[in-house]
C-alpha positions in Angstrom: 0.0 0.0 0.0 1.3 3.5 -0.9 1.5 6.4 1.4 2.4 10.0 0.8 4.2 12.1 3.5 4.1 15.9 3.0 6.9 18.1 4.0 6.2 21.7 3.5 9.0 22.6 1.0 7.8 24.5 -2.0 8.6 21.7 -4.4 5.3 20.0 -3.4 3.2 22.9 -4.8 2.9 21.0 -8.1 1.0 18.2 -6.3 -2.7 18.1 -5.5 -3.3 16.9 -1.9 -6.9 16.1 -3.0 -5.5 13.8 -5.7 -3.2 12.1 -3.2 -6.0 11.5 -0.8 -7.8 9.5 -3.5 -4.7 7.4 -4.1 -3.6 6.4 -0.6 -2.9 7.5 2.9 -1.6 11.1 3.4 0.6 12.1 6.4 1.3 15.8 6.8 2.6 18.5 9.2 1.5 21.7 10.8 -0.3 24.1 8.6 -1.9 21.5 6.3 -4.8 21.3 8.8 -5.9 24.7 7.5 -7.1 23.2 4.2 -7.1 19.4 4.5 -8.0 16.5 6.9 -5.3 13.9 6.3 -4.7 10.3 7.5 -2.4 11.7 10.3 -1.2 15.2 11.1 1.9 15.9 13.2 2.8 19.2 14.9 5.6 19.4 17.4 5.9 23.1 18.0 3.6 24.0 20.9 2.0 27.2 19.6 0.6 25.7 16.4 -0.1 22.4 18.1 -2.2 24.2 20.7 -4.2 26.0 18.0 -4.8 22.8 16.0 -6.2 21.1 19.1 -8.3 24.0 20.1 -9.7 24.3 16.6 -11.4 20.9 17.1 -9.3 19.2 14.3 -7.8 16.6 16.7 -11.3 15.6 18.0 -12.3 14.2 14.6 -8.9 13.6 12.9 -5.8 11.7 13.9 -3.2 14.2 15.3 0.1 13.7 17.0 2.0 16.2 19.2 4.4 16.1 22.1 2.0 17.7 24.6 -1.6 16.7 24.0 -4.2 18.8 25.7 -6.4 16.5 27.8 -9.8 15.9 26.2 -9.1 17.3 22.8 -8.3 14.0 21.1 -4.6 14.4 20.2 -2.2 11.4 20.6 1.4 11.7 21.9 4.2 11.3 19.4 5.5 7.7 19.3 8.2 7.3 22.0 11.2 6.4 19.8 10.7 9.6 17.8 9.5 12.0 20.6 12.3 14.5 20.1 12.2 14.5 16.3 10.8 17.2 14.0 7.3 16.9 12.5 8.4 15.7 9.0 10.5 12.8 10.2 7.8 11.9 12.8 5.2 11.9 10.0 7.4 9.5 8.0 7.8 7.2 11.1 4.0 7.2 11.6 3.5 6.2 7.9 5.9 3.4 8.4 4.4 2.3 11.7 1.1 2.1 9.8 2.7 -0.7 7.7 2.7 1.2 4.4 5.1 -0.6 2.2 5.9 2.2 -0.2 6.2 5.7 1.2 6.7 8.8 -1.0 8.3 11.9 0.6 7.0 15.1 -1.0 8.2 18.6 -0.2 11.2 17.2 1.8 13.3 19.9 0.2 15.8 20.4 3.1 17.4 23.5 1.6 16.6 27.0 0.6 14.1 28.0 -2.1 15.2 29.2 -5.6 16.1 32.6 -4.2 18.2 31.2 -1.4 15.6 32.0 1.3 13.2 30.2 3.7 11.6 27.3 1.8 8.1 26.6 3.1 4.7 26.7 1.4 3.4 28.5 4.6 6.1 31.2 4.7 4.6 34.5 5.9 1.6 33.0 7.6 0.9 32.5 11.3 3.6 30.4 13.1 6.0 30.5 10.2 9.0 32.6 9.3 8.5 35.6 7.0 8.8 35.3 3.2 12.4 36.2 2.4 13.7 35.0 5.8 16.9 33.1 6.0 16.7 29.4 5.3 16.2 26.9 8.2 19.1 24.7 9.3 18.2 21.2 8.1 21.0 19.1 9.5 18.8 17.6 12.3 16.1 16.8 9.8 18.6 14.8 7.6 19.8 12.8 10.7 16.3 12.1 11.9 15.0 11.1 8.5 17.9 8.8 7.9 17.3 7.1 11.3 13.6 6.6 10.5 14.2 5.1 7.1 16.9 2.8 8.5 14.6 1.8 11.4 12.1 0.5 8.8 14.5 -1.3 6.5 11.9 -3.6 5.0 9.9 -0.7 3.7 10.7 1.4 0.6 11.0 5.2 0.8 11.0 7.5 -2.3 12.0 11.1 -1.9 10.4 13.1 -4.8 12.9 15.7 -6.1 11.6 19.0 -7.4 13.2 22.3 -8.4 13.8 23.3 -4.8 14.8 19.9 -3.4 18.4 20.0 -2.0 20.8 17.2 -3.0 21.9 15.6 0.3 24.8 13.2 0.2 23.9 11.5 3.4 20.6 10.4 2.0 22.1 9.0 -1.1 23.7 6.2 0.8 20.5 5.0 2.6 19.7 1.6 1.0 15.9 1.7 1.2 15.6 5.3 0.1 15.5 6.3 -3.5 15.1 9.6 -5.3 12.5 10.2 -8.0 12.2 13.3 -10.3 9.0 15.2 -9.9 8.0 14.6 -13.5 8.2 10.9 -13.0 6.2 11.1 -9.8 3.5 13.2 -11.5 3.3 10.7 -14.4 3.0 7.9 -11.9 0.1 9.4 -10.0 -1.7 10.7 -13.0 -1.6 7.3 -14.6 -2.2 5.5 -11.3 0.5 3.1 -12.2 3.0 1.3 -10.0 2.0 3.1 -6.8 
């Protein structure tokens, strides 16, 4: 079974979340709750996590955070990944759900085309401003590598778009491959080999 994990890098703007929801399970982070209910949502930063829970999202949708508010339906982040960032946790939850092929979309882990903060939610509440300096991604690389290696019997595919950074550490992970965005779009549009 295929699953799609959404990072919030701008490379994923070519992809329709609605289309992905028709093709398999979708795991996402933070601000995605504003527009979509997904298979599982993860938010580790307290301010946005609190707003998500208070909005009622976690009462009717699966939501993970480090500090669930009692009675609002959120689940605590799985223990082995408690200190990880939202994207790697979303990847771990997709793997723990026994999805055999897991596509990573918007896991850009580098600056945008202008060398600035690379996030589809830049300039909105809880996010850095448009034009802000890029976020350090070294921890995300280490965490994602650990998650993928922990689930060595599952296949992970990082979809590479125009703003996706080339990361040498990820190139050596045996069960992680990289796929050009055009190939991924052809695959989902033709619903083949998912």
